[in-house]
C-alpha beads as a LAMMPS data file, in Angstrom:
LAMMPS data file: protein, C-alpha beads

66 atoms
65 bonds

1 atom types
1 bond types

-500.0 500.0 xlo xhi
-500.0 500.0 ylo yhi
-500.0 500.0 zlo zhi

Masses

1 110.0

Atoms # bond

1 1 1 0.024 -0.004 0.047
2 1 1 1.495 3.305 -1.063
3 1 1 0.252 5.298 1.863
4 1 1 0.323 2.697 4.501
5 1 1 2.315 4.813 6.933
6 1 1 -0.637 7.191 7.307
7 1 1 -2.057 4.804 9.926
8 1 1 0.921 5.568 12.075
9 1 1 -0.420 9.129 12.307
10 1 1 -4.109 8.560 12.107
11 1 1 -5.904 5.852 13.914
12 1 1 -7.859 3.552 11.472
13 1 1 -10.910 3.784 13.926
14 1 1 -10.958 7.508 13.195
15 1 1 -9.540 7.632 9.584
16 1 1 -11.847 5.057 7.987
17 1 1 -15.216 6.592 9.113
18 1 1 -13.934 10.146 8.298
19 1 1 -12.958 8.946 4.803
20 1 1 -16.307 7.103 4.332
21 1 1 -18.149 10.213 5.487
22 1 1 -16.240 12.413 3.046
23 1 1 -17.116 10.178 0.118
24 1 1 -20.866 10.128 1.197
25 1 1 -20.875 13.912 1.532
26 1 1 -19.221 14.378 -1.858
27 1 1 -21.589 11.909 -3.421
28 1 1 -24.635 13.650 -1.972
29 1 1 -23.491 17.130 -2.984
30 1 1 -22.907 16.052 -6.537
31 1 1 -26.358 14.434 -6.862
32 1 1 -27.889 17.467 -5.132
33 1 1 -26.263 19.750 -7.675
34 1 1 -27.550 17.625 -10.614
35 1 1 -31.073 17.654 -9.340
36 1 1 -31.045 21.315 -8.583
37 1 1 -29.526 22.473 -11.800
38 1 1 -31.426 20.435 -14.306
39 1 1 -35.000 20.250 -15.316
40 1 1 -35.207 16.735 -16.795
41 1 1 -34.069 14.818 -13.744
42 1 1 -37.033 15.820 -11.648
43 1 1 -39.340 14.746 -14.449
44 1 1 -37.570 11.515 -15.029
45 1 1 -37.604 10.578 -11.265
46 1 1 -41.226 11.361 -11.185
47 1 1 -41.984 8.888 -14.050
48 1 1 -42.671 11.374 -16.827
49 1 1 -41.455 10.450 -20.233
50 1 1 -39.306 12.670 -22.378
51 1 1 -41.142 14.590 -25.086
52 1 1 -40.628 12.691 -28.307
53 1 1 -38.354 14.288 -30.744
54 1 1 -39.654 14.994 -34.288
55 1 1 -37.502 13.198 -36.907
56 1 1 -37.465 14.718 -40.302
57 1 1 -37.296 12.512 -43.437
58 1 1 -33.734 12.214 -44.636
59 1 1 -32.907 12.984 -48.254
60 1 1 -33.454 9.842 -50.425
61 1 1 -30.309 7.839 -50.888
62 1 1 -29.097 7.792 -54.433
63 1 1 -30.127 4.777 -56.430
64 1 1 -27.288 2.215 -56.159
65 1 1 -26.559 -0.785 -58.418
66 1 1 -28.855 -3.660 -57.892

Bonds

1 1 1 2
2 1 2 3
3 1 3 4
4 1 4 5
5 1 5 6
6 1 6 7
7 1 7 8
8 1 8 9
9 1 9 10
10 1 10 11
11 1 11 12
12 1 12 13
13 1 13 14
14 1 14 15
15 1 15 16
16 1 16 17
17 1 17 18
18 1 18 19
19 1 19 20
20 1 20 21
21 1 21 22
22 1 22 23
23 1 23 24
24 1 24 25
25 1 25 26
26 1 26 27
27 1 27 28
28 1 28 29
29 1 29 30
30 1 30 31
31 1 31 32
32 1 32 33
33 1 33 34
34 1 34 35
35 1 35 36
36 1 36 37
37 1 37 38
38 1 38 39
39 1 39 40
40 1 40 41
41 1 41 42
42 1 42 43
43 1 43 44
44 1 44 45
45 1 45 46
46 1 46 47
47 1 47 48
48 1 48 49
49 1 49 50
50 1 50 51
51 1 51 52
52 1 52 53
53 1 53 54
54 1 54 55
55 1 55 56
56 1 56 57
57 1 57 58
58 1 58 59
59 1 59 60
60 1 60 61
61 1 61 62
62 1 62 63
63 1 63 64
64 1 64 65
65 1 65 66
């Protein structure tokens, strides 16, 4: 382990819960930012389907050899 000596400074009974809490807080803040700053996530989580996108007819392909 590269940073194995860290446990000589920080007890594992303190360091591991702090690390797990930091990961949980970071994950929560990212998810909160996504939900707060987008409009489609709230609709998706409430079960609303996205509006269908109109597809225009593509130009006909040139006639190839048969």
